[in-house]
N, CA, C and O atoms as CSV, one atom per row, in Angstrom:
chain,resi,resn,atom,element,x,y,z
A,1,MET,N,N,260.547,70.035,89.074
A,1,MET,CA,C,260.869,71.072,88.143
A,1,MET,C,C,259.797,72.162,88.247
A,1,MET,O,O,258.603,71.870,88.295
A,2,SER,N,N,260.239,73.411,88.280
A,2,SER,CA,C,259.350,74.544,88.476
A,2,SER,C,C,258.917,75.135,87.145
A,2,SER,O,O,259.723,75.303,86.229
A,3,ASN,N,N,257.655,75.442,87.057
A,3,ASN,CA,C,257.109,76.087,85.872
A,3,ASN,C,C,256.937,77.572,86.186
A,3,ASN,O,O,256.147,77.916,87.065
A,4,PRO,N,N,257.664,78.476,85.483
A,4,PRO,CA,C,257.572,79.895,85.814
A,4,PRO,C,C,256.178,80.492,85.625
A,4,PRO,O,O,255.866,81.501,86.258
A,5,GLY,N,N,255.351,79.921,84.798
A,5,GLY,CA,C,254.001,80.427,84.573
A,5,GLY,C,C,252.986,79.824,85.528
A,5,GLY,O,O,251.799,80.140,85.452
A,6,SER,N,N,253.439,78.966,86.420
A,6,SER,CA,C,252.542,78.291,87.338
A,6,SER,C,C,251.895,79.278,88.305
A,6,SER,O,O,252.497,80.287,88.671
A,7,GLN,N,N,250.680,78.980,88.710
A,7,GLN,CA,C,249.957,79.840,89.631
A,7,GLN,C,C,250.270,79.526,91.081
A,7,GLN,O,O,250.008,80.347,91.960
A,8,MET,N,N,250.825,78.356,91.348
A,8,MET,CA,C,251.107,77.984,92.729
A,8,MET,C,C,252.276,78.793,93.262
A,8,MET,O,O,253.246,79.025,92.540
A,9,PRO,N,N,252.199,79.231,94.525
A,9,PRO,CA,C,253.309,79.971,95.097
A,9,PRO,C,C,254.535,79.087,95.209
A,9,PRO,O,O,254.421,77.862,95.169
A,10,ASN,N,N,255.720,79.698,95.350
A,10,ASN,CA,C,256.917,78.876,95.437
A,10,ASN,C,C,256.874,78.004,96.690
A,10,ASN,O,O,256.134,78.285,97.633
A,11,GLU,N,N,257.676,76.945,96.684
A,11,GLU,CA,C,257.582,75.958,97.741
A,11,GLU,C,C,257.961,76.488,99.112
A,11,GLU,O,O,257.494,75.946,100.113
A,12,SER,N,N,258.789,77.524,99.202
A,12,SER,CA,C,259.228,78.029,100.497
A,12,SER,C,C,258.085,78.692,101.269
A,12,SER,O,O,258.106,78.699,102.500
A,13,ASN,N,N,257.100,79.243,100.581
A,13,ASN,CA,C,255.984,79.854,101.303
A,13,ASN,C,C,254.642,79.251,100.907
A,13,ASN,O,O,253.599,79.861,101.139
A,14,SER,N,N,254.656,78.085,100.324
A,14,SER,CA,C,253.430,77.458,99.859
A,14,SER,C,C,252.449,77.193,100.998
A,14,SER,O,O,251.264,77.504,100.876
A,15,ALA,N,N,252.923,76.627,102.094
A,15,ALA,CA,C,252.020,76.328,103.215
A,15,ALA,C,C,251.469,77.613,103.817
A,15,ALA,O,O,250.279,77.699,104.120
A,16,THR,N,N,252.319,78.597,103.987
A,16,THR,CA,C,251.878,79.881,104.535
A,16,THR,C,C,250.883,80.545,103.597
A,16,THR,O,O,249.861,81.066,104.042
A,17,SER,N,N,251.172,80.530,102.317
A,17,SER,CA,C,250.266,81.126,101.330
A,17,SER,C,C,248.911,80.435,101.341
A,17,SER,O,O,247.873,81.093,101.265
A,18,MET,N,N,248.918,79.128,101.433
A,18,MET,CA,C,247.653,78.391,101.456
A,18,MET,C,C,246.856,78.707,102.717
A,18,MET,O,O,245.634,78.846,102.655
A,19,ILE,N,N,247.532,78.822,103.860
A,19,ILE,CA,C,246.837,79.130,105.113
A,19,ILE,C,C,246.240,80.535,105.059
A,19,ILE,O,O,245.069,80.728,105.385
A,20,VAL,N,N,247.043,81.511,104.650
A,20,VAL,CA,C,246.564,82.899,104.593
A,20,VAL,C,C,245.460,83.037,103.547
A,20,VAL,O,O,244.425,83.646,103.819
A,21,GLY,N,N,245.667,82.485,102.371
A,21,GLY,CA,C,244.669,82.571,101.313
A,21,GLY,C,C,243.372,81.868,101.673
A,21,GLY,O,O,242.285,82.391,101.426
A,22,THR,N,N,243.486,80.688,102.256
A,22,THR,CA,C,242.298,79.941,102.667
A,22,THR,C,C,241.550,80.685,103.765
A,22,THR,O,O,240.319,80.701,103.781
A,23,THR,N,N,242.290,81.298,104.681
A,23,THR,CA,C,241.656,82.091,105.736
A,23,THR,C,C,240.853,83.238,105.126
A,23,THR,O,O,239.722,83.494,105.538
A,24,ALA,N,N,241.432,83.923,104.153
A,24,ALA,CA,C,240.707,85.014,103.481
A,24,ALA,C,C,239.446,84.484,102.798
A,24,ALA,O,O,238.391,85.114,102.862
A,25,LEU,N,N,239.557,83.332,102.149
A,25,LEU,CA,C,238.397,82.754,101.471
A,25,LEU,C,C,237.324,82.308,102.464
A,25,LEU,O,O,236.131,82.475,102.211
A,26,VAL,N,N,237.752,81.737,103.599
A,26,VAL,CA,C,236.797,81.292,104.619
A,26,VAL,C,C,236.082,82.483,105.247
A,26,VAL,O,O,234.912,82.382,105.614
A,27,LEU,N,N,236.779,83.611,105.373
A,27,LEU,CA,C,236.173,84.804,105.961
A,27,LEU,C,C,235.079,85.407,105.081
A,27,LEU,O,O,234.294,86.232,105.548
A,28,VAL,N,N,235.023,85.004,103.827
A,28,VAL,CA,C,233.977,85.512,102.937
A,28,VAL,C,C,232.590,85.130,103.473
A,28,VAL,O,O,231.670,85.947,103.433
A,29,LEU,N,N,232.432,83.906,103.971
A,29,LEU,CA,C,231.122,83.450,104.435
A,29,LEU,C,C,230.585,84.292,105.594
A,29,LEU,O,O,229.453,84.767,105.503
A,30,PRO,N,N,231.341,84.502,106.683
A,30,PRO,CA,C,230.781,85.350,107.738
A,30,PRO,C,C,230.533,86.793,107.289
A,30,PRO,O,O,229.592,87.434,107.759
A,31,VAL,N,N,231.356,87.298,106.398
A,31,VAL,CA,C,231.148,88.661,105.901
A,31,VAL,C,C,229.849,88.728,105.093
A,31,VAL,O,O,229.107,89.704,105.199
A,32,VAL,N,N,229.575,87.714,104.300
A,32,VAL,CA,C,228.322,87.684,103.540
A,32,VAL,C,C,227.133,87.633,104.496
A,32,VAL,O,O,226.148,88.346,104.298
A,33,VAL,N,N,227.216,86.802,105.522
A,33,VAL,CA,C,226.116,86.679,106.487
A,33,VAL,C,C,225.883,88.017,107.191
A,33,VAL,O,O,224.745,88.474,107.294
A,34,ILE,N,N,226.946,88.637,107.668
A,34,ILE,CA,C,226.820,89.923,108.355
A,34,ILE,C,C,226.282,90.990,107.402
A,34,ILE,O,O,225.453,91.812,107.792
A,35,SER,N,N,226.751,90.979,106.162
A,35,SER,CA,C,226.270,91.949,105.168
A,35,SER,C,C,224.775,91.778,104.904
A,35,SER,O,O,224.040,92.760,104.808
A,36,LEU,N,N,224.336,90.543,104.788
A,36,LEU,CA,C,222.910,90.302,104.555
A,36,LEU,C,C,222.070,90.703,105.764
A,36,LEU,O,O,220.962,91.219,105.619
A,37,MET,N,N,222.615,90.457,106.971
A,37,MET,CA,C,221.907,90.872,108.192
A,37,MET,C,C,221.800,92.399,108.252
A,37,MET,O,O,220.757,92.934,108.628
A,38,GLU,N,N,222.872,93.097,107.883
A,38,GLU,CA,C,222.850,94.559,107.864
A,38,GLU,C,C,221.858,95.075,106.826
A,38,GLU,O,O,221.111,96.018,107.085
A,39,LEU,N,N,221.856,94.460,105.669
A,39,LEU,CA,C,220.931,94.857,104.615
A,39,LEU,C,C,219.485,94.640,105.059
A,39,LEU,O,O,218.632,95.500,104.841
A,40,GLN,N,N,219.210,93.498,105.678
A,40,GLN,CA,C,217.858,93.211,106.159
A,40,GLN,C,C,217.445,94.218,107.234
A,40,GLN,O,O,216.300,94.668,107.255
A,41,TRP,N,N,218.371,94.569,108.120
A,41,TRP,CA,C,218.093,95.552,109.162
A,41,TRP,C,C,217.727,96.898,108.541
A,41,TRP,O,O,216.774,97.547,108.973
A,42,GLN,N,N,218.490,97.317,107.521
A,42,GLN,CA,C,218.209,98.594,106.876
A,42,GLN,C,C,216.849,98.582,106.185
A,42,GLN,O,O,216.118,99.572,106.226
A,43,ILE,N,N,216.519,97.483,105.562
A,43,ILE,CA,C,215.214,97.368,104.899
A,43,ILE,C,C,214.102,97.410,105.933
A,43,ILE,O,O,213.100,98.100,105.747
A,44,ASP,N,N,214.280,96.664,107.035
A,44,ASP,CA,C,213.270,96.647,108.096
A,44,ASP,C,C,213.086,98.017,108.737
A,44,ASP,O,O,211.975,98.369,109.134
A,45,MET,N,N,214.160,98.789,108.842
A,45,MET,CA,C,214.091,100.111,109.468
A,45,MET,C,C,213.596,101.180,108.487
A,45,MET,O,O,213.421,102.339,108.863
A,46,GLY,N,N,213.378,100.793,107.259
A,46,GLY,CA,C,212.871,101.736,106.264
A,46,GLY,C,C,213.905,102.745,105.814
A,46,GLY,O,O,213.587,103.914,105.595
A,47,ALA,N,N,215.140,102.299,105.675
A,47,ALA,CA,C,216.216,103.193,105.250
A,47,ALA,C,C,215.955,103.722,103.849
A,47,ALA,O,O,215.272,103.087,103.045
A,48,GLU,N,N,216.510,104.895,103.572
A,48,GLU,CA,C,216.401,105.454,102.235
A,48,GLU,C,C,217.069,104.509,101.235
A,48,GLU,O,O,217.992,103.768,101.573
A,49,PHE,N,N,216.582,104.556,100.014
A,49,PHE,CA,C,217.116,103.675,98.978
A,49,PHE,C,C,218.616,103.881,98.786
A,49,PHE,O,O,219.345,102.912,98.575
A,50,LYS,N,N,219.091,105.134,98.856
A,50,LYS,CA,C,220.520,105.387,98.647
A,50,LYS,C,C,221.370,104.697,99.710
A,50,LYS,O,O,222.479,104.250,99.416
A,51,TRP,N,N,220.864,104.603,100.950
A,51,TRP,CA,C,221.639,103.939,102.009
A,51,TRP,C,C,221.689,102.429,101.790
A,51,TRP,O,O,222.668,101.774,102.147
A,52,ILE,N,N,220.650,101.895,101.216
A,52,ILE,CA,C,220.654,100.463,100.888
A,52,ILE,C,C,221.675,100.201,99.783
A,52,ILE,O,O,222.420,99.223,99.850
A,53,ILE,N,N,221.715,101.057,98.777
A,53,ILE,CA,C,222.705,100.922,97.700
A,53,ILE,C,C,224.117,101.092,98.261
A,53,ILE,O,O,225.020,100.331,97.911
A,54,TYR,N,N,224.311,102.087,99.129
A,54,TYR,CA,C,225.626,102.297,99.748
A,54,TYR,C,C,226.053,101.045,100.518
A,54,TYR,O,O,227.203,100.616,100.428
A,55,SER,N,N,225.127,100.469,101.268
A,55,SER,CA,C,225.437,99.267,102.037
A,55,SER,C,C,225.864,98.122,101.126
A,55,SER,O,O,226.795,97.382,101.442
A,56,ILE,N,N,225.189,97.984,100.010
A,56,ILE,CA,C,225.546,96.933,99.050
A,56,ILE,C,C,226.944,97.191,98.484
A,56,ILE,O,O,227.747,96.265,98.366
A,57,ILE,N,N,227.234,98.442,98.134
A,57,ILE,CA,C,228.561,98.784,97.608
A,57,ILE,C,C,229.643,98.470,98.641
A,57,ILE,O,O,230.666,97.873,98.308
A,58,PHE,N,N,229.418,98.870,99.888
A,58,PHE,CA,C,230.415,98.635,100.933
A,58,PHE,C,C,230.631,97.133,101.152
A,58,PHE,O,O,231.766,96.677,101.296
A,59,SER,N,N,229.542,96.379,101.175
A,59,SER,CA,C,229.643,94.937,101.407
A,59,SER,C,C,230.318,94.221,100.246
A,59,SER,O,O,231.172,93.359,100.454
A,60,VAL,N,N,229.938,94.575,99.030
A,60,VAL,CA,C,230.531,93.936,97.859
A,60,VAL,C,C,232.029,94.246,97.793
A,60,VAL,O,O,232.816,93.412,97.346
A,61,THR,N,N,232.420,95.435,98.234
A,61,THR,CA,C,233.842,95.786,98.234
A,61,THR,C,C,234.635,94.853,99.134
A,61,THR,O,O,235.628,94.277,98.689
A,62,ILE,N,N,234.232,94.690,100.370
A,62,ILE,CA,C,235.002,93.849,101.293
A,62,ILE,C,C,234.933,92.380,100.891
A,62,ILE,O,O,235.921,91.659,101.027
A,63,ILE,N,N,233.785,91.928,100.400
A,63,ILE,CA,C,233.672,90.539,99.949
A,63,ILE,C,C,234.591,90.299,98.756
A,63,ILE,O,O,235.262,89.270,98.685
A,64,SER,N,N,234.624,91.239,97.825
A,64,SER,CA,C,235.488,91.104,96.647
A,64,SER,C,C,236.962,91.123,97.027
A,64,SER,O,O,237.753,90.346,96.493
A,65,ILE,N,N,237.331,92.006,97.944
A,65,ILE,CA,C,238.731,92.055,98.387
A,65,ILE,C,C,239.135,90.732,99.003
A,65,ILE,O,O,240.201,90.201,98.692
A,66,LEU,N,N,238.294,90.193,99.874
A,66,LEU,CA,C,238.620,88.908,100.510
A,66,LEU,C,C,238.679,87.772,99.495
A,66,LEU,O,O,239.620,86.978,99.508
A,67,ALA,N,N,237.685,87.689,98.620
A,67,ALA,CA,C,237.619,86.579,97.669
A,67,ALA,C,C,238.759,86.629,96.650
A,67,ALA,O,O,239.412,85.616,96.399
A,68,ILE,N,N,238.994,87.787,96.073
A,68,ILE,CA,C,240.023,87.890,95.036
A,68,ILE,C,C,241.414,87.759,95.619
A,68,ILE,O,O,242.264,87.077,95.047
A,69,SER,N,N,241.662,88.410,96.761
A,69,SER,CA,C,242.995,88.274,97.356
A,69,SER,C,C,243.224,86.854,97.865
A,69,SER,O,O,244.338,86.339,97.762
A,70,GLY,N,N,242.201,86.219,98.408
A,70,GLY,CA,C,242.337,84.833,98.847
A,70,GLY,C,C,242.629,83.898,97.690
A,70,GLY,O,O,243.482,83.016,97.793
A,71,ALA,N,N,241.920,84.093,96.590
A,71,ALA,CA,C,242.163,83.267,95.402
A,71,ALA,C,C,243.557,83.523,94.833
A,71,ALA,O,O,244.219,82.598,94.362
A,72,HIS,N,N,243.994,84.762,94.877
A,72,HIS,CA,C,245.331,85.091,94.369
A,72,HIS,C,C,246.425,84.483,95.252
A,72,HIS,O,O,247.378,83.891,94.747
A,73,ILE,N,N,246.283,84.630,96.549
A,73,ILE,CA,C,247.315,84.131,97.468
A,73,ILE,C,C,247.425,82.617,97.410
A,73,ILE,O,O,248.529,82.075,97.467
A,74,THR,N,N,246.295,81.927,97.299
A,74,THR,CA,C,246.335,80.461,97.236
A,74,THR,C,C,246.789,79.958,95.876
A,74,THR,O,O,247.161,78.793,95.735
A,75,GLY,N,N,246.760,80.826,94.878
A,75,GLY,CA,C,247.155,80.411,93.534
A,75,GLY,C,C,245.989,79.924,92.697
A,75,GLY,O,O,246.186,79.366,91.618
A,76,PHE,N,N,244.760,80.134,93.190
A,76,PHE,CA,C,243.581,79.684,92.461
A,76,PHE,C,C,243.094,80.692,91.427
A,76,PHE,O,O,242.189,80.391,90.649
A,77,LEU,N,N,243.683,81.883,91.412
A,77,LEU,CA,C,243.275,82.911,90.455
A,77,LEU,C,C,244.069,82.727,89.164
A,77,LEU,O,O,245.285,82.915,89.166
A,78,PRO,N,N,243.412,82.363,88.064
A,78,PRO,CA,C,244.133,82.150,86.805
A,78,PRO,C,C,244.827,83.435,86.335
A,78,PRO,O,O,244.366,84.543,86.607
A,79,THR,N,N,245.922,83.259,85.640
A,79,THR,CA,C,246.693,84.391,85.127
A,79,THR,C,C,245.831,85.303,84.259
A,79,THR,O,O,245.972,86.525,84.305
A,80,ALA,N,N,244.958,84.721,83.486
A,80,ALA,CA,C,244.107,85.506,82.586
A,80,ALA,C,C,243.137,86.411,83.349
A,80,ALA,O,O,242.625,87.376,82.782
A,81,LEU,N,N,242.878,86.113,84.623
A,81,LEU,CA,C,241.935,86.917,85.402
A,81,LEU,C,C,242.616,87.929,86.317
A,81,LEU,O,O,241.930,88.682,87.009
A,82,LYS,N,N,243.943,87.966,86.337
A,82,LYS,CA,C,244.631,88.889,87.240
A,82,LYS,C,C,244.361,90.342,86.888
A,82,LYS,O,O,244.003,91.130,87.762
A,83,ILE,N,N,244.525,90.707,85.634
A,83,ILE,CA,C,244.297,92.101,85.226
A,83,ILE,C,C,242.817,92.462,85.377
A,83,ILE,O,O,242.515,93.496,85.972
A,84,PRO,N,N,241.879,91.651,84.861
A,84,PRO,CA,C,240.462,92.005,85.055
A,84,PRO,C,C,240.068,92.080,86.531
A,84,PRO,O,O,239.287,92.949,86.919
A,85,SER,N,N,240.602,91.177,87.355
A,85,SER,CA,C,240.292,91.219,88.789
A,85,SER,C,C,240.832,92.485,89.427
A,85,SER,O,O,240.160,93.108,90.250
A,86,GLY,N,N,242.039,92.865,89.051
A,86,GLY,CA,C,242.630,94.088,89.577
A,86,GLY,C,C,241.856,95.325,89.167
A,86,GLY,O,O,241.625,96.219,89.981
A,87,VAL,N,N,241.457,95.377,87.908
A,87,VAL,CA,C,240.677,96.512,87.414
A,87,VAL,C,C,239.327,96.567,88.137
A,87,VAL,O,O,238.871,97.641,88.526
A,88,TYR,N,N,238.699,95.414,88.312
A,88,TYR,CA,C,237.422,95.338,89.036
A,88,TYR,C,C,237.582,95.850,90.460
A,88,TYR,O,O,236.771,96.651,90.926
A,89,LEU,N,N,238.630,95.392,91.160
A,89,LEU,CA,C,238.855,95.861,92.535
A,89,LEU,C,C,239.139,97.358,92.576
A,89,LEU,O,O,238.653,98.056,93.465
A,90,MET,N,N,239.919,97.854,91.626
A,90,MET,CA,C,240.201,99.293,91.603
A,90,MET,C,C,238.924,100.097,91.339
A,90,MET,O,O,238.694,101.119,91.985
A,91,ALA,N,N,238.106,99.647,90.409
A,91,ALA,CA,C,236.863,100.354,90.112
A,91,ALA,C,C,235.916,100.325,91.307
A,91,ALA,O,O,235.309,101.339,91.651
A,92,LEU,N,N,235.794,99.171,91.929
A,92,LEU,CA,C,234.909,99.032,93.082
A,92,LEU,C,C,235.430,99.845,94.269
A,92,LEU,O,O,234.649,100.491,94.968
A,93,SER,N,N,236.730,99.816,94.495
A,93,SER,CA,C,237.316,100.603,95.580
A,93,SER,C,C,237.187,102.095,95.300
A,93,SER,O,O,236.971,102.882,96.222
A,94,GLY,N,N,237.318,102.489,94.035
A,94,GLY,CA,C,237.125,103.892,93.667
A,94,GLY,C,C,235.691,104.339,93.914
A,94,GLY,O,O,235.455,105.425,94.443
A,95,LEU,N,N,234.735,103.498,93.531
A,95,LEU,CA,C,233.326,103.804,93.783
A,95,LEU,C,C,233.074,103.890,95.282
A,95,LEU,O,O,232.389,104.802,95.746
A,96,ASN,N,N,233.618,102.955,96.033
A,96,ASN,CA,C,233.497,102.944,97.490
A,96,ASN,C,C,234.053,104.243,98.064
A,96,ASN,O,O,233.416,104.871,98.910
A,97,LEU,N,N,235.234,104.646,97.611
A,97,LEU,CA,C,235.873,105.867,98.102
A,97,LEU,C,C,235.015,107.097,97.786
A,97,LEU,O,O,234.829,107.959,98.645
A,98,LEU,N,N,234.498,107.180,96.570
A,98,LEU,CA,C,233.660,108.318,96.195
A,98,LEU,C,C,232.386,108.388,97.027
A,98,LEU,O,O,231.979,109.468,97.456
A,99,VAL,N,N,231.756,107.236,97.256
A,99,VAL,CA,C,230.537,107.199,98.065
A,99,VAL,C,C,230.851,107.616,99.501
A,99,VAL,O,O,230.106,108.386,100.107
A,100,ARG,N,N,231.956,107.106,100.038
A,100,ARG,CA,C,232.342,107.462,101.417
A,100,ARG,C,C,232.633,108.955,101.537
A,100,ARG,O,O,232.171,109.598,102.479
A,101,LEU,N,N,233.389,109.509,100.602
A,101,LEU,CA,C,233.718,110.933,100.666
A,101,LEU,C,C,232.460,111.793,100.519
A,101,LEU,O,O,232.328,112.815,101.191
A,102,ASN,N,N,231.545,111.387,99.649
A,102,ASN,CA,C,230.276,112.092,99.505
A,102,ASN,C,C,229.483,112.037,100.812
A,102,ASN,O,O,228.923,113.040,101.255
A,103,ASP,N,N,229.445,110.865,101.411
A,103,ASP,CA,C,228.753,110.684,102.683
A,103,ASP,C,C,229.382,111.560,103.759
A,103,ASP,O,O,228.672,112.204,104.531
A,104,PHE,N,N,230.703,111.587,103.811
A,104,PHE,CA,C,231.384,112.380,104.829
A,104,PHE,C,C,231.181,113.873,104.598
A,104,PHE,O,O,231.085,114.640,105.556
A,105,ASN,N,N,231.116,114.291,103.340
A,105,ASN,CA,C,230.846,115.703,103.039
A,105,ASN,C,C,229.454,116.104,103.520
A,105,ASN,O,O,229.235,117.244,103.930
A,106,ASP,N,N,228.514,115.158,103.468
A,106,ASP,CA,C,227.165,115.434,103.965
A,106,ASP,C,C,227.121,115.485,105.487
A,106,ASP,O,O,226.354,116.261,106.055
A,107,ILE,N,N,227.932,114.672,106.152
A,107,ILE,CA,C,227.904,114.559,107.608
A,107,ILE,C,C,228.786,115.594,108.295
A,107,ILE,O,O,228.415,116.115,109.346
A,108,GLN,N,N,229.940,115.900,107.725
A,108,GLN,CA,C,230.940,116.749,108.369
A,108,GLN,C,C,230.407,118.110,108.829
A,108,GLN,O,O,230.818,118.563,109.898
A,109,PRO,N,N,229.532,118.783,108.103
A,109,PRO,CA,C,229.052,120.088,108.580
A,109,PRO,C,C,228.348,120.034,109.938
A,109,PRO,O,O,228.267,121.050,110.627
A,110,TYR,N,N,227.840,118.867,110.331
A,110,TYR,CA,C,227.159,118.747,111.618
A,110,TYR,C,C,228.134,118.692,112.782
A,110,TYR,O,O,227.729,118.787,113.941
A,111,TYR,N,N,229.400,118.541,112.482
A,111,TYR,CA,C,230.446,118.543,113.498
A,111,TYR,C,C,231.159,119.886,113.409
A,111,TYR,O,O,231.496,120.344,112.317
A,112,SER,N,N,231.383,120.503,114.535
A,112,SER,CA,C,232.029,121.825,114.527
A,112,SER,C,C,233.544,121.671,114.584
A,112,SER,O,O,234.217,122.244,115.440
A,113,THR,N,N,234.052,120.891,113.657
A,113,THR,CA,C,235.490,120.667,113.586
A,113,THR,C,C,235.954,120.896,112.149
A,113,THR,O,O,235.153,120.970,111.217
A,114,SER,N,N,237.250,121.004,112.005
A,114,SER,CA,C,237.801,121.116,110.664
A,114,SER,C,C,237.739,119.751,109.987
A,114,SER,O,O,237.514,118.733,110.641
A,115,TRP,N,N,237.939,119.741,108.677
A,115,TRP,CA,C,237.952,118.488,107.919
A,115,TRP,C,C,239.049,117.572,108.450
A,115,TRP,O,O,238.845,116.363,108.561
A,116,PHE,N,N,240.222,118.141,108.783
A,116,PHE,CA,C,241.339,117.352,109.281
A,116,PHE,C,C,240.982,116.679,110.613
A,116,PHE,O,O,241.259,115.495,110.799
A,117,GLU,N,N,240.377,117.417,111.525
A,117,GLU,CA,C,239.968,116.837,112.812
A,117,GLU,C,C,238.870,115.794,112.616
A,117,GLU,O,O,238.846,114.767,113.295
A,118,PHE,N,N,237.974,116.066,111.690
A,118,PHE,CA,C,236.906,115.123,111.377
A,118,PHE,C,C,237.484,113.801,110.866
A,118,PHE,O,O,237.003,112.727,111.229
A,119,MET,N,N,238.517,113.884,110.022
A,119,MET,CA,C,239.136,112.693,109.439
A,119,MET,C,C,239.892,111.864,110.474
A,119,MET,O,O,240.163,110.689,110.226
A,120,GLN,N,N,240.235,112.429,111.609
A,120,GLN,CA,C,240.978,111.699,112.630
A,120,GLN,C,C,240.092,110.748,113.427
A,120,GLN,O,O,240.603,109.888,114.145
A,121,GLN,N,N,238.798,110.884,113.316
A,121,GLN,CA,C,237.896,110.000,114.042
A,121,GLN,C,C,237.900,108.624,113.381
A,121,GLN,O,O,237.784,108.526,112.160
A,122,PRO,N,N,238.033,107.550,114.186
A,122,PRO,CA,C,238.144,106.197,113.609
A,122,PRO,C,C,236.988,105.819,112.683
A,122,PRO,O,O,237.211,105.179,111.655
A,123,TRP,N,N,235.770,106.198,113.027
A,123,TRP,CA,C,234.636,105.811,112.189
A,123,TRP,C,C,234.652,106.533,110.845
A,123,TRP,O,O,233.906,106.176,109.933
A,124,VAL,N,N,235.512,107.555,110.728
A,124,VAL,CA,C,235.630,108.278,109.467
A,124,VAL,C,C,236.785,107.733,108.633
A,124,VAL,O,O,236.618,107.443,107.448
A,125,HIS,N,N,237.952,107.596,109.250
A,125,HIS,CA,C,239.122,107.226,108.442
A,125,HIS,C,C,239.242,105.734,108.166
A,125,HIS,O,O,239.860,105.350,107.173
A,126,GLU,N,N,238.676,104.889,109.002
A,126,GLU,CA,C,238.803,103.444,108.766
A,126,GLU,C,C,238.120,102.981,107.477
A,126,GLU,O,O,238.702,102.175,106.751
A,127,PRO,N,N,236.910,103.456,107.163
A,127,PRO,CA,C,236.321,103.061,105.873
A,127,PRO,C,C,237.132,103.547,104.673
A,127,PRO,O,O,237.208,102.870,103.648
A,128,LEU,N,N,237.733,104.718,104.811
A,128,LEU,CA,C,238.566,105.223,103.716
A,128,LEU,C,C,239.798,104.347,103.542
A,128,LEU,O,O,240.245,104.109,102.419
A,129,GLU,N,N,240.346,103.868,104.656
A,129,GLU,CA,C,241.505,102.981,104.589
A,129,GLU,C,C,241.162,101.697,103.847
A,129,GLU,O,O,241.999,101.159,103.123
A,130,LEU,N,N,239.939,101.200,104.020
A,130,LEU,CA,C,239.502,100.006,103.294
A,130,LEU,C,C,239.523,100.261,101.787
A,130,LEU,O,O,239.937,99.395,101.015
A,131,SER,N,N,239.082,101.428,101.374
A,131,SER,CA,C,239.100,101.755,99.947
A,131,SER,C,C,240.527,101.797,99.418
A,131,SER,O,O,240.816,101.257,98.350
A,132,PHE,N,N,241.415,102.438,100.166
A,132,PHE,CA,C,242.811,102.509,99.737
A,132,PHE,C,C,243.461,101.128,99.751
A,132,PHE,O,O,244.303,100.829,98.904
A,133,LEU,N,N,243.077,100.290,100.705
A,133,LEU,CA,C,243.583,98.918,100.755
A,133,LEU,C,C,243.137,98.148,99.511
A,133,LEU,O,O,243.901,97.353,98.963
A,134,GLY,N,N,241.905,98.383,99.069
A,134,GLY,CA,C,241.420,97.749,97.841
A,134,GLY,C,C,242.261,98.138,96.637
A,134,GLY,O,O,242.579,97.295,95.798
A,135,PHE,N,N,242.625,99.430,96.549
A,135,PHE,CA,C,243.506,99.884,95.470
A,135,PHE,C,C,244.860,99.186,95.539
A,135,PHE,O,O,245.379,98.721,94.524
A,136,LEU,N,N,245.424,99.115,96.726
A,136,LEU,CA,C,246.749,98.506,96.915
A,136,LEU,C,C,246.726,97.027,96.557
A,136,LEU,O,O,247.607,96.552,95.841
A,137,ILE,N,N,245.748,96.304,97.036
A,137,ILE,CA,C,245.646,94.875,96.730
A,137,ILE,C,C,245.455,94.671,95.234
A,137,ILE,O,O,246.057,93.769,94.650
A,138,ALA,N,N,244.630,95.493,94.614
A,138,ALA,CA,C,244.424,95.380,93.160
A,138,ALA,C,C,245.718,95.594,92.408
A,138,ALA,O,O,246.016,94.864,91.462
A,139,ALA,N,N,246.494,96.592,92.819
A,139,ALA,CA,C,247.768,96.860,92.147
A,139,ALA,C,C,248.725,95.689,92.321
A,139,ALA,O,O,249.427,95.311,91.383
A,140,LEU,N,N,248.751,95.116,93.519
A,140,LEU,CA,C,249.652,93.976,93.761
A,140,LEU,C,C,249.218,92.742,92.964
A,140,LEU,O,O,250.064,91.994,92.474
A,141,ILE,N,N,247.939,92.532,92.834
A,141,ILE,CA,C,247.460,91.393,92.047
A,141,ILE,C,C,247.811,91.567,90.576
A,141,ILE,O,O,248.233,90.616,89.917
A,142,MET,N,N,247.639,92.777,90.062
A,142,MET,CA,C,247.932,93.023,88.639
A,142,MET,C,C,249.426,93.002,88.369
A,142,MET,O,O,249.844,92.716,87.247
A,143,LYS,N,N,250.236,93.299,89.371
A,143,LYS,CA,C,251.684,93.358,89.187
A,143,LYS,C,C,252.281,91.977,88.928
A,143,LYS,O,O,253.156,91.821,88.076
A,144,LYS,N,N,251.807,90.987,89.663
A,144,LYS,CA,C,252.430,89.659,89.569
A,144,LYS,C,C,252.013,88.942,88.323
A,144,LYS,O,O,252.444,87.813,88.087
């Protein structure tokens, strides 16, 4: 008998949901290790304090997206935490987006291209896509 308020995915995609969700959760560990290595590198190189903060924001964003979406897909995210988790992801993704756009506004003048041409470069648009992906995942988590 099925409980409509249950957190477990329906039986037709339960195995797939568990595999995808568990994969997202397992990926948190290597992302944390890489993030800490990047942070240590920046500290060792004497990076400005703002770049260290930016690095932390960027890392926390991807770690949060992986952890929350993995918990949601596997059914481990309690119903009571769906809205707060979604709001947290939206706020963090918004902060990430603002920091990235500010960073790009500082860098773009050094390139003799228009803003549109500048945005076509992969190293520019891919981080922005991560921010938008965070918004999308947050909306999907809050919807269900």
